[in-house]
A tleap script that builds the chain and sets N, CA, C and O, in Angstrom:
source leaprc.protein.ff14SB
mol = sequence {
  NMET LYS LYS ILE VAL LEU SER ASP PHE MET
  PRO ASP PHE ALA CYS GLU LEU GLU HIE LEU
  LEU LEU LYS GLU LYS LYS PRO GLU LEU ALA
  CYS GLN VAL GLU ASN MET ARG VAL ASP VAL
  ALA ARG CYS VAL GLY GLY GLU ASP PHE CYS
  THR MET LEU CYS THR GLY LEU ARG PRO PRO
  ARG GLY TRP GLY ALA GLY GLN THR THR ILE
  VAL LEU ALA PRO ASP LYS GLY ASN ILE LEU
  LEU ASP VAL ILE ASP GLY ASP ILE VAL ALA
  ILE GLU VAL PHE PHE ARG ARG ASP VAL GLN
  ASP LYS LEU LEU GLN LEU GLN LYS ILE PHE
  ALA ARG PRO PRO GLU CYS SER GLU SER GLU
  PRO TYR GLY SER ALA SER ILE ALA CARG
}
set mol.1.N position { -154.814 148.265 -89.388 }
set mol.1.CA position { -154.464 147.170 -90.274 }
set mol.1.C position { -154.377 147.729 -91.694 }
set mol.1.O position { -155.350 148.292 -92.194 }
set mol.2.N position { -153.235 147.580 -92.341 }
set mol.2.CA position { -153.014 148.076 -93.691 }
set mol.2.C position { -152.871 146.881 -94.619 }
set mol.2.O position { -151.893 146.138 -94.544 }
set mol.3.N position { -153.845 146.705 -95.486 }
set mol.3.CA position { -153.815 145.543 -96.386 }
set mol.3.C position { -153.730 146.007 -97.831 }
set mol.3.O position { -154.270 147.043 -98.217 }
set mol.4.N position { -153.029 145.193 -98.611 }
set mol.4.CA position { -152.917 145.445 -100.045 }
set mol.4.C position { -153.025 144.104 -100.752 }
set mol.4.O position { -152.652 143.069 -100.201 }
set mol.5.N position { -153.532 144.130 -101.960 }
set mol.5.CA position { -153.678 142.905 -102.746 }
set mol.5.C position { -152.288 142.449 -103.201 }
set mol.5.O position { -151.540 143.215 -103.809 }
set mol.6.N position { -151.959 141.203 -102.900 }
set mol.6.CA position { -150.640 140.644 -103.210 }
set mol.6.C position { -150.281 140.830 -104.684 }
set mol.6.O position { -149.161 141.231 -105.003 }
set mol.7.N position { -151.210 140.547 -105.571 }
set mol.7.CA position { -150.908 140.628 -107.008 }
set mol.7.C position { -150.683 142.063 -107.479 }
set mol.7.O position { -150.151 142.267 -108.570 }
set mol.8.N position { -151.074 143.061 -106.685 }
set mol.8.CA position { -150.824 144.456 -107.054 }
set mol.8.C position { -149.372 144.856 -106.807 }
set mol.8.O position { -148.813 145.644 -107.570 }
set mol.9.N position { -148.749 144.317 -105.741 }
set mol.9.CA position { -147.377 144.737 -105.463 }
set mol.9.C position { -146.342 143.662 -105.743 }
set mol.9.O position { -145.148 143.961 -105.785 }
set mol.10.N position { -146.761 142.425 -105.936 }
set mol.10.CA position { -145.849 141.339 -106.322 }
set mol.10.C position { -146.530 140.467 -107.379 }
set mol.10.O position { -146.789 139.292 -107.121 }
set mol.11.N position { -146.823 141.011 -108.555 }
set mol.11.CA position { -147.566 140.230 -109.555 }
set mol.11.C position { -146.845 138.957 -109.996 }
set mol.11.O position { -147.489 137.928 -110.198 }
set mol.12.N position { -145.537 139.008 -110.147 }
set mol.12.CA position { -144.798 137.816 -110.577 }
set mol.12.C position { -144.841 136.731 -109.506 }
set mol.12.O position { -145.016 135.552 -109.812 }
set mol.13.N position { -144.680 137.141 -108.246 }
set mol.13.CA position { -144.720 136.173 -107.159 }
set mol.13.C position { -146.126 135.591 -107.013 }
set mol.13.O position { -146.274 134.390 -106.791 }
set mol.14.N position { -147.146 136.417 -107.134 }
set mol.14.CA position { -148.530 135.928 -107.042 }
set mol.14.C position { -148.811 134.911 -108.143 }
set mol.14.O position { -149.435 133.880 -107.892 }
set mol.15.N position { -148.358 135.193 -109.345 }
set mol.15.CA position { -148.541 134.266 -110.469 }
set mol.15.C position { -147.795 132.958 -110.200 }
set mol.15.O position { -148.329 131.876 -110.445 }
set mol.16.N position { -146.580 133.054 -109.704 }
set mol.16.CA position { -145.785 131.864 -109.364 }
set mol.16.C position { -146.491 131.038 -108.290 }
set mol.16.O position { -146.565 129.813 -108.388 }
set mol.17.N position { -147.003 131.708 -107.276 }
set mol.17.CA position { -147.697 131.027 -106.191 }
set mol.17.C position { -148.940 130.293 -106.707 }
set mol.17.O position { -149.189 129.143 -106.346 }
set mol.18.N position { -149.694 130.959 -107.535 }
set mol.18.CA position { -150.888 130.340 -108.122 }
set mol.18.C position { -150.515 129.113 -108.951 }
set mol.18.O position { -151.156 128.068 -108.847 }
set mol.19.N position { -149.485 129.246 -109.766 }
set mol.19.CA position { -149.016 128.133 -110.611 }
set mol.19.C position { -148.562 126.940 -109.751 }
set mol.19.O position { -148.891 125.793 -110.054 }
set mol.20.N position { -147.808 127.220 -108.681 }
set mol.20.CA position { -147.324 126.149 -107.806 }
set mol.20.C position { -148.479 125.432 -107.113 }
set mol.20.O position { -148.446 124.213 -106.946 }
set mol.21.N position { -149.485 126.177 -106.716 }
set mol.21.CA position { -150.645 125.561 -106.066 }
set mol.21.C position { -151.427 124.685 -107.048 }
set mol.21.O position { -151.907 123.613 -106.680 }
set mol.22.N position { -151.553 125.134 -108.273 }
set mol.22.CA position { -152.228 124.312 -109.291 }
set mol.22.C position { -151.416 123.056 -109.578 }
set mol.22.O position { -151.977 121.977 -109.769 }
set mol.23.N position { -150.099 123.199 -109.608 }
set mol.23.CA position { -149.214 122.052 -109.834 }
set mol.23.C position { -149.361 121.019 -108.714 }
set mol.23.O position { -149.252 119.816 -108.951 }
set mol.24.N position { -149.609 121.503 -107.489 }
set mol.24.CA position { -149.806 120.622 -106.333 }
set mol.24.C position { -151.255 120.141 -106.207 }
set mol.24.O position { -151.632 119.516 -105.216 }
set mol.25.N position { -152.056 120.446 -107.230 }
set mol.25.CA position { -153.473 120.045 -107.244 }
set mol.25.C position { -154.241 120.641 -106.058 }
set mol.25.O position { -154.985 119.954 -105.359 }
set mol.26.N position { -154.027 121.950 -105.862 }
set mol.26.CA position { -154.715 122.699 -104.804 }
set mol.26.C position { -155.462 123.893 -105.426 }
set mol.26.O position { -155.191 125.040 -105.070 }
set mol.27.N position { -156.400 123.629 -106.353 }
set mol.27.CA position { -157.087 124.747 -107.021 }
set mol.27.C position { -157.898 125.602 -106.057 }
set mol.27.O position { -158.086 126.794 -106.302 }
set mol.28.N position { -158.383 125.014 -104.962 }
set mol.28.CA position { -159.163 125.774 -103.983 }
set mol.28.C position { -158.309 126.833 -103.287 }
set mol.28.O position { -158.830 127.850 -102.830 }
set mol.29.N position { -157.002 126.596 -103.206 }
set mol.29.CA position { -156.087 127.591 -102.648 }
set mol.29.C position { -155.581 128.528 -103.740 }
set mol.29.O position { -155.409 129.723 -103.501 }
set mol.30.N position { -155.343 127.994 -104.931 }
set mol.30.CA position { -154.860 128.814 -106.041 }
set mol.30.C position { -155.829 129.943 -106.356 }
set mol.30.O position { -155.405 131.048 -106.692 }
set mol.31.N position { -157.124 129.676 -106.252 }
set mol.31.CA position { -158.116 130.711 -106.580 }
set mol.31.C position { -158.140 131.830 -105.543 }
set mol.31.O position { -158.710 132.888 -105.809 }
set mol.32.N position { -157.545 131.632 -104.379 }
set mol.32.CA position { -157.481 132.681 -103.365 }
set mol.32.C position { -156.397 133.714 -103.665 }
set mol.32.O position { -156.459 134.836 -103.163 }
set mol.33.N position { -155.409 133.348 -104.476 }
set mol.33.CA position { -154.227 134.191 -104.684 }
set mol.33.C position { -154.559 135.485 -105.419 }
set mol.33.O position { -154.026 136.536 -105.065 }
set mol.34.N position { -155.418 135.441 -106.425 }
set mol.34.CA position { -155.683 136.627 -107.254 }
set mol.34.C position { -156.121 137.835 -106.426 }
set mol.34.O position { -155.671 138.950 -106.688 }
set mol.35.N position { -156.976 137.638 -105.446 }
set mol.35.CA position { -157.484 138.746 -104.633 }
set mol.35.C position { -156.985 138.710 -103.189 }
set mol.35.O position { -157.563 139.349 -102.311 }
set mol.36.N position { -155.911 137.961 -102.950 }
set mol.36.CA position { -155.377 137.818 -101.599 }
set mol.36.C position { -154.861 139.154 -101.084 }
set mol.36.O position { -154.060 139.824 -101.736 }
set mol.37.N position { -155.334 139.524 -99.905 }
set mol.37.CA position { -154.903 140.768 -99.272 }
set mol.37.C position { -153.871 140.440 -98.192 }
set mol.37.O position { -154.062 139.530 -97.385 }
set mol.38.N position { -152.788 141.190 -98.195 }
set mol.38.CA position { -151.687 140.988 -97.266 }
set mol.38.C position { -151.699 142.136 -96.251 }
set mol.38.O position { -151.777 143.306 -96.623 }
set mol.39.N position { -151.621 141.787 -94.985 }
set mol.39.CA position { -151.579 142.765 -93.906 }
set mol.39.C position { -150.132 143.228 -93.743 }
set mol.39.O position { -149.329 142.560 -93.091 }
set mol.40.N position { -149.813 144.357 -94.330 }
set mol.40.CA position { -148.434 144.841 -94.393 }
set mol.40.C position { -147.835 145.050 -93.003 }
set mol.40.O position { -146.651 144.785 -92.793 }
set mol.41.N position { -148.633 145.519 -92.063 }
set mol.41.CA position { -148.119 145.787 -90.721 }
set mol.41.C position { -147.687 144.513 -90.006 }
set mol.41.O position { -146.802 144.566 -89.151 }
set mol.42.N position { -148.282 143.375 -90.329 }
set mol.42.CA position { -147.935 142.116 -89.666 }
set mol.42.C position { -146.878 141.319 -90.410 }
set mol.42.O position { -146.369 140.334 -89.877 }
set mol.43.N position { -146.539 141.715 -91.614 }
set mol.43.CA position { -145.534 140.977 -92.383 }
set mol.43.C position { -144.152 141.193 -91.789 }
set mol.43.O position { -143.870 142.237 -91.200 }
set mol.44.N position { -143.296 140.191 -91.950 }
set mol.44.CA position { -141.944 140.246 -91.403 }
set mol.44.C position { -140.955 140.058 -92.538 }
set mol.44.O position { -141.034 139.079 -93.280 }
set mol.45.N position { -140.025 140.990 -92.676 }
set mol.45.CA position { -139.033 140.872 -93.733 }
set mol.45.C position { -137.638 141.198 -93.266 }
set mol.45.O position { -136.757 141.433 -94.093 }
set mol.46.N position { -137.405 141.220 -91.970 }
set mol.46.CA position { -136.121 141.629 -91.441 }
set mol.46.C position { -135.044 140.567 -91.448 }
set mol.46.O position { -133.860 140.898 -91.390 }
set mol.47.N position { -135.417 139.307 -91.518 }
set mol.47.CA position { -134.421 138.238 -91.531 }
set mol.47.C position { -133.744 138.180 -92.895 }
set mol.47.O position { -134.343 138.535 -93.911 }
set mol.48.N position { -132.510 137.737 -92.910 }
set mol.48.CA position { -131.790 137.644 -94.179 }
set mol.48.C position { -132.350 136.561 -95.090 }
set mol.48.O position { -132.222 136.651 -96.311 }
set mol.49.N position { -132.960 135.556 -94.520 }
set mol.49.CA position { -133.365 134.413 -95.329 }
set mol.49.C position { -134.869 134.176 -95.352 }
set mol.49.O position { -135.332 133.346 -96.135 }
set mol.50.N position { -135.650 134.870 -94.529 }
set mol.50.CA position { -137.072 134.559 -94.400 }
set mol.50.C position { -137.935 135.805 -94.476 }
set mol.50.O position { -137.621 136.837 -93.882 }
set mol.51.N position { -139.022 135.691 -95.213 }
set mol.51.CA position { -140.038 136.730 -95.293 }
set mol.51.C position { -141.375 136.075 -95.016 }
set mol.51.O position { -141.676 135.017 -95.570 }
set mol.52.N position { -142.180 136.689 -94.165 }
set mol.52.CA position { -143.498 136.141 -93.873 }
set mol.52.C position { -144.554 137.157 -94.284 }
set mol.52.O position { -144.554 138.300 -93.827 }
set mol.53.N position { -145.461 136.713 -95.164 }
set mol.53.CA position { -146.572 137.541 -95.614 }
set mol.53.C position { -147.821 137.050 -94.901 }
set mol.53.O position { -148.225 135.901 -95.081 }
set mol.54.N position { -148.434 137.900 -94.099 }
set mol.54.CA position { -149.606 137.521 -93.316 }
set mol.54.C position { -150.874 137.980 -94.029 }
set mol.54.O position { -151.002 139.150 -94.391 }
set mol.55.N position { -151.795 137.069 -94.225 }
set mol.55.CA position { -153.024 137.392 -94.939 }
set mol.55.C position { -154.246 137.378 -94.039 }
set mol.55.O position { -155.221 138.080 -94.310 }
set mol.56.N position { -154.211 136.597 -92.980 }
set mol.56.CA position { -155.368 136.467 -92.113 }
set mol.56.C position { -155.112 137.040 -90.738 }
set mol.56.O position { -154.013 137.503 -90.431 }
set mol.57.N position { -156.132 137.002 -89.927 }
set mol.57.CA position { -155.992 137.465 -88.558 }
set mol.57.C position { -155.200 136.461 -87.747 }
set mol.57.O position { -155.279 135.255 -87.979 }
set mol.58.N position { -154.446 136.964 -86.804 }
set mol.58.CA position { -153.654 136.109 -85.924 }
set mol.58.C position { -154.605 135.439 -84.930 }
set mol.58.O position { -155.340 136.128 -84.224 }
set mol.59.N position { -154.599 134.118 -84.867 }
set mol.59.CA position { -155.474 133.456 -83.899 }
set mol.59.C position { -155.010 133.741 -82.475 }
set mol.59.O position { -153.806 133.838 -82.239 }
set mol.60.N position { -155.932 133.878 -81.516 }
set mol.60.CA position { -155.549 134.234 -80.158 }
set mol.60.C position { -154.744 133.159 -79.424 }
set mol.60.O position { -153.970 133.482 -78.522 }
set mol.61.N position { -154.913 131.885 -79.797 }
set mol.61.CA position { -154.219 130.801 -79.084 }
set mol.61.C position { -153.468 129.879 -80.038 }
set mol.61.O position { -153.584 128.659 -79.928 }
set mol.62.N position { -152.719 130.425 -80.950 }
set mol.62.CA position { -151.992 129.582 -81.898 }
set mol.62.C position { -152.887 129.153 -83.048 }
set mol.62.O position { -154.070 129.494 -83.088 }
set mol.63.N position { -152.329 128.421 -83.960 }
set mol.63.CA position { -153.067 128.045 -85.165 }
set mol.63.C position { -154.200 127.063 -84.885 }
set mol.63.O position { -155.271 127.195 -85.477 }
set mol.64.N position { -154.007 126.108 -84.029 }
set mol.64.CA position { -155.091 125.203 -83.670 }
set mol.64.C position { -155.223 123.989 -84.572 }
set mol.64.O position { -154.397 123.756 -85.455 }
set mol.65.N position { -156.274 123.225 -84.334 }
set mol.65.CA position { -156.474 121.937 -84.990 }
set mol.65.C position { -156.736 122.050 -86.486 }
set mol.65.O position { -156.409 121.121 -87.226 }
set mol.66.N position { -157.309 123.145 -86.957 }
set mol.66.CA position { -157.629 123.279 -88.379 }
set mol.66.C position { -156.469 123.738 -89.238 }
set mol.66.O position { -156.652 124.012 -90.424 }
set mol.67.N position { -155.256 123.830 -88.654 }
set mol.67.CA position { -154.094 124.349 -89.370 }
set mol.67.C position { -153.370 123.263 -90.142 }
set mol.67.O position { -153.185 122.146 -89.658 }
set mol.68.N position { -152.962 123.618 -91.360 }
set mol.68.CA position { -152.161 122.745 -92.217 }
set mol.68.C position { -151.037 123.584 -92.811 }
set mol.68.O position { -151.225 124.768 -93.092 }
set mol.69.N position { -149.880 122.980 -93.003 }
set mol.69.CA position { -148.784 123.647 -93.697 }
set mol.69.C position { -148.568 122.942 -95.021 }
set mol.69.O position { -148.439 121.719 -95.074 }
set mol.70.N position { -148.531 123.723 -96.086 }
set mol.70.CA position { -148.321 123.173 -97.429 }
set mol.70.C position { -146.947 123.636 -97.906 }
set mol.70.O position { -146.653 124.831 -97.922 }
set mol.71.N position { -146.117 122.683 -98.291 }
set mol.71.CA position { -144.770 122.965 -98.768 }
set mol.71.C position { -144.806 122.991 -100.294 }
set mol.71.O position { -145.231 122.032 -100.937 }
set mol.72.N position { -144.351 124.108 -100.856 }
set mol.72.CA position { -144.293 124.237 -102.317 }
set mol.72.C position { -142.839 124.181 -102.763 }
set mol.72.O position { -141.930 124.478 -101.989 }
set mol.73.N position { -142.631 123.800 -104.014 }
set mol.73.CA position { -141.276 123.637 -104.543 }
set mol.73.C position { -141.035 124.597 -105.710 }
set mol.73.O position { -141.121 124.196 -106.871 }
set mol.74.N position { -140.731 125.866 -105.406 }
set mol.74.CA position { -140.420 126.813 -106.487 }
set mol.74.C position { -139.036 126.540 -107.072 }
set mol.74.O position { -138.259 125.761 -106.519 }
set mol.75.N position { -138.740 127.186 -108.188 }
set mol.75.CA position { -137.425 127.030 -108.811 }
set mol.75.C position { -136.304 127.576 -107.930 }
set mol.75.O position { -135.186 127.062 -107.940 }
set mol.76.N position { -136.620 128.624 -107.169 }
set mol.76.CA position { -135.615 129.164 -106.252 }
set mol.76.C position { -136.265 129.388 -104.891 }
set mol.76.O position { -137.436 129.758 -104.805 }
set mol.77.N position { -135.499 129.161 -103.836 }
set mol.77.CA position { -135.992 129.337 -102.485 }
set mol.77.C position { -136.994 128.268 -102.077 }
set mol.77.O position { -137.111 127.224 -102.719 }
set mol.78.N position { -137.710 128.549 -101.004 }
set mol.78.CA position { -138.745 127.652 -100.483 }
set mol.78.C position { -139.960 128.476 -100.113 }
set mol.78.O position { -139.839 129.644 -99.744 }
set mol.79.N position { -141.139 127.865 -100.210 }
set mol.79.CA position { -142.383 128.526 -99.837 }
set mol.79.C position { -143.215 127.558 -99.003 }
set mol.79.O position { -143.455 126.419 -99.405 }
set mol.80.N position { -143.649 128.025 -97.844 }
set mol.80.CA position { -144.574 127.282 -96.996 }
set mol.80.C position { -145.840 128.110 -96.845 }
set mol.80.O position { -145.773 129.315 -96.606 }
set mol.81.N position { -146.984 127.472 -96.983 }
set mol.81.CA position { -148.263 128.150 -96.778 }
set mol.81.C position { -148.884 127.639 -95.494 }
set mol.81.O position { -148.967 126.430 -95.281 }
set mol.82.N position { -149.317 128.539 -94.645 }
set mol.82.CA position { -150.085 128.176 -93.468 }
set mol.82.C position { -151.553 128.353 -93.832 }
set mol.82.O position { -151.988 129.439 -94.213 }
set mol.83.N position { -152.299 127.274 -93.708 }
set mol.83.CA position { -153.703 127.261 -94.099 }
set mol.83.C position { -154.529 126.865 -92.884 }
set mol.83.O position { -154.216 125.893 -92.198 }
set mol.84.N position { -155.583 127.624 -92.626 }
set mol.84.CA position { -156.500 127.294 -91.544 }
set mol.84.C position { -157.895 127.163 -92.135 }
set mol.84.O position { -158.424 128.088 -92.751 }
set mol.85.N position { -158.471 125.991 -91.931 }
set mol.85.CA position { -159.836 125.713 -92.409 }
set mol.85.C position { -160.033 126.125 -93.867 }
set mol.85.O position { -161.065 126.694 -94.224 }
set mol.86.N position { -159.035 125.835 -94.709 }
set mol.86.CA position { -159.130 126.085 -96.137 }
set mol.86.C position { -158.763 127.487 -96.589 }
set mol.86.O position { -158.875 127.792 -97.777 }
set mol.87.N position { -158.326 128.351 -95.677 }
set mol.87.CA position { -157.931 129.717 -96.032 }
set mol.87.C position { -156.440 129.910 -95.800 }
set mol.87.O position { -155.917 129.528 -94.753 }
set mol.88.N position { -155.751 130.503 -96.778 }
set mol.88.CA position { -154.333 130.827 -96.615 }
set mol.88.C position { -154.243 131.997 -95.648 }
set mol.88.O position { -154.806 133.061 -95.903 }
set mol.89.N position { -153.527 131.801 -94.528 }
set mol.89.CA position { -153.395 132.868 -93.535 }
set mol.89.C position { -151.977 133.435 -93.473 }
set mol.89.O position { -151.775 134.535 -92.958 }
set mol.90.N position { -150.997 132.699 -93.989 }
set mol.90.CA position { -149.625 133.198 -94.008 }
set mol.90.C position { -148.829 132.475 -95.084 }
set mol.90.O position { -149.067 131.307 -95.388 }
set mol.91.N position { -147.875 133.209 -95.651 }
set mol.91.CA position { -146.967 132.662 -96.650 }
set mol.91.C position { -145.558 132.896 -96.139 }
set mol.91.O position { -145.138 134.039 -95.961 }
set mol.92.N position { -144.831 131.823 -95.905 }
set mol.92.CA position { -143.448 131.921 -95.454 }
set mol.92.C position { -142.559 131.673 -96.666 }
set mol.92.O position { -142.657 130.635 -97.320 }
set mol.93.N position { -141.692 132.635 -96.956 }
set mol.93.CA position { -140.843 132.571 -98.142 }
set mol.93.C position { -139.389 132.601 -97.675 }
set mol.93.O position { -138.973 133.525 -96.976 }
set mol.94.N position { -138.634 131.600 -98.062 }
set mol.94.CA position { -137.250 131.459 -97.620 }
set mol.94.C position { -136.288 131.629 -98.791 }
set mol.94.O position { -136.521 131.122 -99.889 }
set mol.95.N position { -135.206 132.352 -98.532 }
set mol.95.CA position { -134.116 132.527 -99.498 }
set mol.95.C position { -134.610 133.136 -100.813 }
set mol.95.O position { -134.240 132.687 -101.898 }
set mol.96.N position { -135.458 134.172 -100.694 }
set mol.96.CA position { -135.975 134.884 -101.871 }
set mol.96.C position { -135.816 136.380 -101.638 }
set mol.96.O position { -136.705 137.038 -101.098 }
set mol.97.N position { -134.685 136.897 -102.048 }
set mol.97.CA position { -134.393 138.329 -101.875 }
set mol.97.C position { -135.396 139.190 -102.636 }
set mol.97.O position { -135.721 140.290 -102.188 }
set mol.98.N position { -135.892 138.713 -103.778 }
set mol.98.CA position { -136.848 139.496 -104.562 }
set mol.98.C position { -138.121 139.778 -103.765 }
set mol.98.O position { -138.640 140.894 -103.797 }
set mol.99.N position { -138.620 138.777 -103.055 }
set mol.99.CA position { -139.835 138.939 -102.256 }
set mol.99.C position { -139.549 139.840 -101.054 }
set mol.99.O position { -140.344 140.724 -100.733 }
set mol.100.N position { -138.431 139.616 -100.402 }
set mol.100.CA position { -138.074 140.422 -99.237 }
set mol.100.C position { -137.918 141.891 -99.613 }
set mol.100.O position { -138.412 142.767 -98.902 }
set mol.101.N position { -137.235 142.171 -100.723 }
set mol.101.CA position { -137.028 143.552 -101.148 }
set mol.101.C position { -138.354 144.259 -101.435 }
set mol.101.O position { -138.531 145.416 -101.055 }
set mol.102.N position { -139.279 143.580 -102.095 }
set mol.102.CA position { -140.592 144.167 -102.395 }
set mol.102.C position { -141.354 144.482 -101.109 }
set mol.102.O position { -141.963 145.544 -100.986 }
set mol.103.N position { -141.316 143.553 -100.151 }
set mol.103.CA position { -142.009 143.780 -98.889 }
set mol.103.C position { -141.405 144.972 -98.148 }
set mol.103.O position { -142.138 145.830 -97.657 }
set mol.104.N position { -140.093 145.031 -98.065 }
set mol.104.CA position { -139.438 146.140 -97.369 }
set mol.104.C position { -139.757 147.470 -98.043 }
set mol.104.O position { -139.950 148.479 -97.365 }
set mol.105.N position { -139.814 147.477 -99.364 }
set mol.105.CA position { -140.179 148.686 -100.115 }
set mol.105.C position { -141.597 149.123 -99.741 }
set mol.105.O position { -141.844 150.306 -99.505 }
set mol.106.N position { -142.507 148.182 -99.689 }
set mol.106.CA position { -143.890 148.489 -99.349 }
set mol.106.C position { -144.004 148.974 -97.901 }
set mol.106.O position { -144.760 149.905 -97.623 }
set mol.107.N position { -143.269 148.360 -96.987 }
set mol.107.CA position { -143.317 148.788 -95.589 }
set mol.107.C position { -142.778 150.206 -95.420 }
set mol.107.O position { -143.247 150.943 -94.553 }
set mol.108.N position { -141.797 150.597 -96.237 }
set mol.108.CA position { -141.300 151.976 -96.196 }
set mol.108.C position { -142.379 152.945 -96.651 }
set mol.108.O position { -142.512 154.033 -96.092 }
set mol.109.N position { -143.143 152.563 -97.651 }
set mol.109.CA position { -144.234 153.421 -98.127 }
set mol.109.C position { -145.254 153.625 -97.004 }
set mol.109.O position { -145.715 154.745 -96.781 }
set mol.110.N position { -145.600 152.564 -96.310 }
set mol.110.CA position { -146.573 152.664 -95.229 }
set mol.110.C position { -146.011 153.392 -94.008 }
set mol.110.O position { -146.778 153.923 -93.205 }
set mol.111.N position { -144.701 153.425 -93.858 }
set mol.111.CA position { -144.096 154.084 -92.711 }
set mol.111.C position { -144.129 155.605 -92.853 }
set mol.111.O position { -143.960 156.320 -91.865 }
set mol.112.N position { -144.345 156.103 -94.069 }
set mol.112.CA position { -144.431 157.549 -94.270 }
set mol.112.C position { -145.644 158.097 -93.534 }
set mol.112.O position { -146.651 157.401 -93.403 }
set mol.113.N position { -145.564 159.328 -93.052 }
set mol.113.CA position { -146.742 159.916 -92.414 }
set mol.113.C position { -147.892 160.020 -93.417 }
set mol.113.O position { -147.669 160.346 -94.583 }
set mol.114.N position { -149.111 159.747 -92.973 }
set mol.114.CA position { -150.239 159.796 -93.892 }
set mol.114.C position { -150.477 161.219 -94.390 }
set mol.114.O position { -150.312 162.191 -93.653 }
set mol.115.N position { -150.863 161.313 -95.638 }
set mol.115.CA position { -151.207 162.606 -96.228 }
set mol.115.C position { -152.616 162.946 -95.749 }
set mol.115.O position { -152.848 163.038 -94.543 }
set mol.116.N position { -153.532 163.128 -96.644 }
set mol.116.CA position { -154.884 163.467 -96.218 }
set mol.116.C position { -155.925 162.504 -96.763 }
set mol.116.O position { -157.106 162.651 -96.445 }
set mol.117.N position { -155.535 161.520 -97.574 }
set mol.117.CA position { -156.524 160.620 -98.152 }
set mol.117.C position { -156.529 159.274 -97.439 }
set mol.117.O position { -155.590 158.941 -96.714 }
set mol.118.N position { -157.580 158.512 -97.646 }
set mol.118.CA position { -157.717 157.190 -97.063 }
set mol.118.C position { -156.889 156.150 -97.800 }
set mol.118.O position { -156.570 155.108 -97.227 }
set mol.119.N position { -156.536 156.400 -99.043 }
set mol.119.CA position { -155.714 155.456 -99.780 }
set mol.119.C position { -154.678 156.229 -100.575 }
set mol.119.O position { -154.899 157.373 -100.974 }
set mol.120.N position { -153.558 155.591 -100.794 }
set mol.120.CA position { -152.487 156.162 -101.561 }
set mol.120.C position { -152.235 155.283 -102.769 }
set mol.120.O position { -152.315 154.058 -102.675 }
set mol.121.N position { -151.934 155.892 -103.896 }
set mol.121.CA position { -151.637 155.051 -105.057 }
set mol.121.C position { -150.332 154.311 -104.883 }
set mol.121.O position { -149.360 154.861 -104.365 }
set mol.122.N position { -150.309 153.083 -105.310 }
set mol.122.CA position { -149.081 152.281 -105.349 }
set mol.122.C position { -149.047 151.697 -106.744 }
set mol.122.O position { -149.742 150.721 -107.025 }
set mol.123.N position { -148.250 152.278 -107.617 }
set mol.123.CA position { -148.290 151.850 -109.012 }
set mol.123.C position { -149.678 152.126 -109.550 }
set mol.123.O position { -150.178 153.247 -109.457 }
set mol.124.N position { -150.296 151.105 -110.111 }
set mol.124.CA position { -151.654 151.264 -110.628 }
set mol.124.C position { -152.686 150.825 -109.601 }
set mol.124.O position { -153.885 150.860 -109.878 }
set mol.125.N position { -152.236 150.407 -108.408 }
set mol.125.CA position { -153.157 149.890 -107.388 }
set mol.125.C position { -153.407 150.945 -106.318 }
set mol.125.O position { -152.630 151.886 -106.153 }
set mol.126.N position { -154.472 150.772 -105.620 }
set mol.126.CA position { -154.784 151.628 -104.498 }
set mol.126.C position { -154.592 150.804 -103.224 }
set mol.126.O position { -155.013 149.650 -103.146 }
set mol.127.N position { -153.956 151.411 -102.241 }
set mol.127.CA position { -153.698 150.731 -100.984 }
set mol.127.C position { -154.794 151.121 -100.010 }
set mol.127.O position { -154.918 152.294 -99.658 }
set mol.128.N position { -155.575 150.177 -99.577 }
set mol.128.CA position { -156.645 150.454 -98.628 }
set mol.128.C position { -156.104 150.410 -97.216 }
set mol.128.O position { -155.260 149.572 -96.900 }
set mol.129.N position { -156.570 151.282 -96.383 }
set mol.129.CA position { -156.133 151.302 -94.969 }
set mol.129.C position { -157.258 150.883 -94.091 }
set mol.129.O position { -157.103 150.831 -92.871 }
savepdb mol mol.pdb
quit
């Protein structure tokens, strides 16, 4: 499992997400964004219109009764948050090439053969494995 802090590789998107959650009066979710870790190996960015950022573990039998979907209204595209028992577990982003391009760039970095260290620098951030 390769996780990186969302705000380290998509600071503008993380800030936008936090702002949208506060606008929707969801401060309990907005406070999760600053240190939200994204599981790069589980993220999906291959579709032309959809990117999925996975933050939590995949439940063994579907999302279940504690799952809620929150629809946000950004200036461009669409954002859906999958929340389970108060924790953001996935972010679905539609029609946002900027988010998709960043994810694909990050996945290429992780696809490289590992050097000799446990973490590699990504900009000013360290990617934990």
